[in-house]
C-alpha positions in Angstrom: 49.3 90.9 55.7 52.6 92.7 54.1 54.2 88.8 55.0 50.9 86.9 52.5 51.3 89.0 49.8 54.8 88.5 49.8 54.8 84.7 49.7 52.2 85.0 47.1 54.9 87.4 44.6 57.1 84.6 45.8 54.7 82.4 44.2 54.3 83.6 41.0 57.7 83.7 39.0 57.7 80.5 40.1 55.1 79.4 37.5 55.0 81.7 35.2 58.2 80.1 33.7 57.3 76.9 33.8 54.1 77.4 31.4 56.2 78.9 29.2 58.8 76.1 28.4 56.2 73.8 28.8 54.7 75.1 25.9 57.1 75.4 23.8 58.2 71.2 23.8 54.0 71.0 23.6 54.4 73.2 20.5 58.0 71.3 18.8 56.3 68.1 19.3 53.2 69.5 17.7 55.3 70.2 15.0 57.2 67.5 14.8 53.2 65.3 14.2 52.3 67.6 11.7 55.8 67.4 10.2 55.4 63.1 9.5 51.5 63.9 8.2 53.0 65.9 5.5 55.7 63.8 4.7 53.1 60.9 4.3 50.8 63.3 1.9 54.4 63.9 0.3 54.9 60.5 -0.8 52.2 60.8 -3.3 52.3 64.4 -4.0 56.1 66.1 -3.4 54.6 70.0 -2.6 53.2 68.9 0.8 57.2 67.7 1.8 59.0 71.0 2.2 57.3 72.4 4.8 56.9 69.1 6.7 61.1 69.1 6.1 61.2 72.4 7.1 58.4 71.7 10.8 61.1 68.6 10.9 63.8 70.3 11.1 62.9 72.7 13.6 61.2 70.0 16.1 64.2 68.3 16.2 66.2 71.2 17.7 64.5 72.2 20.1 62.8 69.0 21.3 66.5 67.9 21.2 67.2 69.1 25.4 63.3 69.7 26.6 62.5 66.4 25.3 64.5 64.3 23.3 62.8 61.1 24.0 60.2 62.3 21.3 62.8 63.7 18.5 61.8 60.3 16.9 58.2 61.6 15.4 60.8 64.7 14.0 63.0 61.9 13.2 59.9 59.8 10.7 59.1 63.6 9.7 62.3 64.0 7.6 63.2 60.7 6.7 59.4 60.9 4.3 59.9 63.8 3.6 63.4 62.9 2.9 61.7 60.4 0.3 59.0 62.3 -0.9 61.5 63.5 -4.2 62.4 60.4 -5.2 58.6 58.6 -4.8 57.5 61.8 -6.8 60.9 60.7 -9.2 59.2 56.7 -9.9 56.1 58.1 -10.1 57.0 60.3 -13.3 59.1 58.2 -14.1 56.9 55.0 -14.3 54.2 57.6 -16.8 56.7 58.6 -19.0 58.1 55.1 -19.0 54.4 53.7 -19.5 53.8 56.6 -23.0 57.6 55.3 -24.2 55.9 51.7 -24.1 52.6 52.6 -25.9 54.5 55.0 -28.5 57.0 51.9 -29.4 54.3 49.0 -29.0 51.9 50.8 -31.6 54.6 51.7 -33.5 56.3 49.2 -34.2 52.6 47.0 -34.9 52.1 49.4 -37.4 55.9 48.5 -39.2 54.8 45.1 -39.4 51.5 46.4 -40.8 53.1 48.5 -43.3 55.3 45.2 -44.2 53.1 42.7 -44.5 51.2 45.4 -47.0 53.8 45.5 -48.9 54.2 41.4 -49.1 50.2 42.5 -51.1 51.2 45.0 -53.0 54.2 42.8 -54.3 52.5 39.3 -54.4 48.7 40.0 -54.9 47.7 38.6 -51.9 48.1 38.2 -47.6 51.5 36.6 -46.8 50.4 32.6 -45.2 50.1 32.1 -41.6 53.8 30.0 -42.2 56.0 28.7 -44.7 55.3 24.9 -45.4 56.6 22.0 -46.3 55.9 19.8 -49.2 53.8 17.4 -46.8 52.1 20.8 -45.8 53.9 21.3 -42.3 54.8 24.4 -41.1 58.0 25.4 -41.2 58.5 29.0 -40.2 56.7 32.1 -39.3 54.7 34.6 -42.0 57.1 37.3 -39.9 60.5 35.5 -41.3 58.2 36.1 -45.2 57.4 39.4 -44.4 61.2 40.2 -43.6 62.3 41.4 -47.8 59.5 43.9 -47.1 60.8 45.1 -43.8 64.2 46.8 -44.8 67.8 46.5 -46.5 68.3 44.7 -43.8 65.8 42.2 -43.3 66.4 41.3 -46.7 69.8 40.2 -45.7 68.4 37.9 -42.6 65.7 36.7 -44.9 68.7 35.0 -47.5 70.1 33.4 -44.5 67.0 31.2 -43.5 66.8 27.6 -45.4 63.1 28.2 -46.4 63.4 24.6 -46.3 63.6 23.5 -42.5 62.4 23.6 -39.4 62.4 27.1 -37.6 64.4 25.1 -35.0 66.8 23.0 -37.0 70.4 23.6 -36.4 70.8 26.2 -38.4 67.9 28.5 -38.5 68.0 27.8 -34.5 70.6 29.8 -35.0 69.5 33.0 -36.5 67.4 33.1 -33.6 70.3 35.6 -31.6 69.0 38.0 -35.0 65.1 38.8 -34.0 64.6 42.8 -36.3 64.2 45.0 -33.4 60.5 45.4 -34.7 58.8 42.4 -33.6 60.9 42.8 -30.0 58.2 44.3 -27.5 58.6 47.5 -25.2 56.7 45.6 -22.5 59.2 43.4 -21.1 63.1 44.1 -21.7 63.9 40.1 -20.6 62.3 39.1 -23.9 64.0 40.0 -26.2 67.2 37.8 -24.9 65.0 34.4 -25.0 64.4 36.4 -29.1 60.7 36.3 -28.7 58.2 38.3 -29.9 54.2 39.4 -28.4 53.2 40.6 -31.9 50.9 37.2 -32.8 48.1 36.6 -35.4 44.7 35.1 -35.3 45.1 32.2 -36.4 42.2 29.8 -37.2 38.8 29.7 -39.8 37.8 32.3 -41.8 41.3 34.3 -40.8 43.3 36.9 -42.3 46.5 35.4 -42.6 45.8 31.9 -43.6 47.2 28.4 -43.2 45.2 26.8 -45.6 44.7 29.4 -48.7 46.0 32.8 -50.4 43.2 35.4 -49.0 43.3 38.2 -51.6 42.3 41.7 -50.5 39.6 41.2 -52.6 37.4 38.7 -50.3 38.2 40.8 -47.0 33.8 41.2 -47.1 34.1 42.4 -43.3 36.1 45.5 -45.0 40.1 45.9 -43.8 38.8 48.6 -41.2 36.5 45.6 -39.2 39.4 42.9 -39.7 42.5 42.0 -37.2 45.7 42.0 -39.2 48.0 41.8 -36.0 47.2 41.6 -32.0 49.2 41.7 -28.7 49.4 39.6 -26.6 51.0 39.2 -23.1 54.2 37.9 -22.8 53.6 33.8 -20.8 52.7 33.5 -24.4 55.1 35.5 -26.5 57.0 32.1 -28.6 60.3 32.4 -30.5 60.1 35.2 -33.6 60.7 32.0 -36.0 58.2 29.9 -35.0 55.0 29.5 -36.7 53.3 29.9 -34.1 50.1 32.3 -33.5 47.0 33.0 -31.0 44.6 30.8 -31.4 41.0 32.2 -30.5 39.4 29.2 -27.1 35.7 28.9 -26.5 36.4 28.7 -22.8 38.9 30.8 -22.9 38.4 34.3 -25.1 40.9 36.4 -24.0 43.8 33.7 -23.6 47.3 35.4 -23.8 45.7 38.7 -24.2 44.6 39.7 -20.8 46.9 42.3 -19.1 49.0 42.6 -22.0 48.9 45.8 -19.5 46.5 48.2 -17.3 45.3 49.9 -19.7 44.9 47.0 -22.2 45.9 45.2 -25.4 45.8 46.9 -28.7 44.7 45.4 -31.8 45.9 46.9 -35.2 43.2 46.2 -38.0 44.4 44.8 -41.9 44.0 49.1 -42.7 46.5 49.6 -40.3 44.6 51.6 -37.4 44.5 50.4 -34.1 42.6 50.1 -31.5 42.5 49.3 -27.2 40.6 46.5 -26.4 39.8 46.0 -22.4 39.5 42.4 -20.3 36.1 43.3 -20.4 36.5 43.0 -24.4 32.8 41.0 -25.8 34.4 37.6 -27.1 31.5 37.5 -29.9 33.6 41.3 -31.1 37.2 39.8 -30.9 36.0 36.5 -32.3 34.4 38.2 -35.5 36.9 40.6 -36.2 39.2 37.9 -35.8 37.3 37.5 -39.5 37.5 38.5 -43.2 34.0 37.9 -44.4 32.1 36.5 -41.3 29.5 40.2 -41.8 29.1 41.0 -38.0 27.6 44.1 -38.1 29.8 45.7 -34.8 31.4 48.6 -35.0 35.5 48.8 -34.0 35.9 51.7 -30.9 38.7 53.1 -31.8 41.7 55.5 -30.4 40.6 59.1 -30.2 
């Protein structure tokens, strides 16, 4: 009897330590796996990466002796938690830069609209869509014509142009590099180096900046608040800023050049210098109606809040 008791007593110490030593690695492995989960979510919300980082460090130390093969869980968690601040900064930067881009776009479009209005005040009518030759050939864009009404630098630049020559003549082509900043589209850093702009006016019958006639303010029967002056096209439809080329409504492809200017739509500036953001699902009939001065269509323009 005594021998049985002594043998059982000898067994107990050999079992309990094994259980204790096995529990620690298992809990450390669970902590390492938890750090991976926290690190993954930390890529989107940096807060969860903080406890995940400390769990990963603790797990690496605990698993080093007992279960070194399971350390990779902790290392993955550590890497994910380390990347979390970087991704958070990138998300914040993207949102910040997007907001700046939107603000710059609106500001530049309004500045262009103000220059057009100063032209109207001085000349009594809206500028034509282009400067024409004696044979009615378009030579230079309206963007050149309103240069004196932008600022003093615009006045000096305007004097450099040969107004009786095409935009791509040997002389006028040299002036492409002097594109005013107001014509630069902030949505693409490469376009200014190509001397292209995304700020175009509607082109066609009955538009505000016409090819065929001078449009006077009193002729806008739809009202300035319902007549598009300027549009923001995407970079694939950008044009050299002095070229007499603008946006044309195409029945088969009404959003040609407008869609995907940015994720939240494209900007449109009306003749009263108020702007709206149009989505890619804008009704083509409404869009076309707002490009004309006297269509008298009963469409309400969606305004920014």
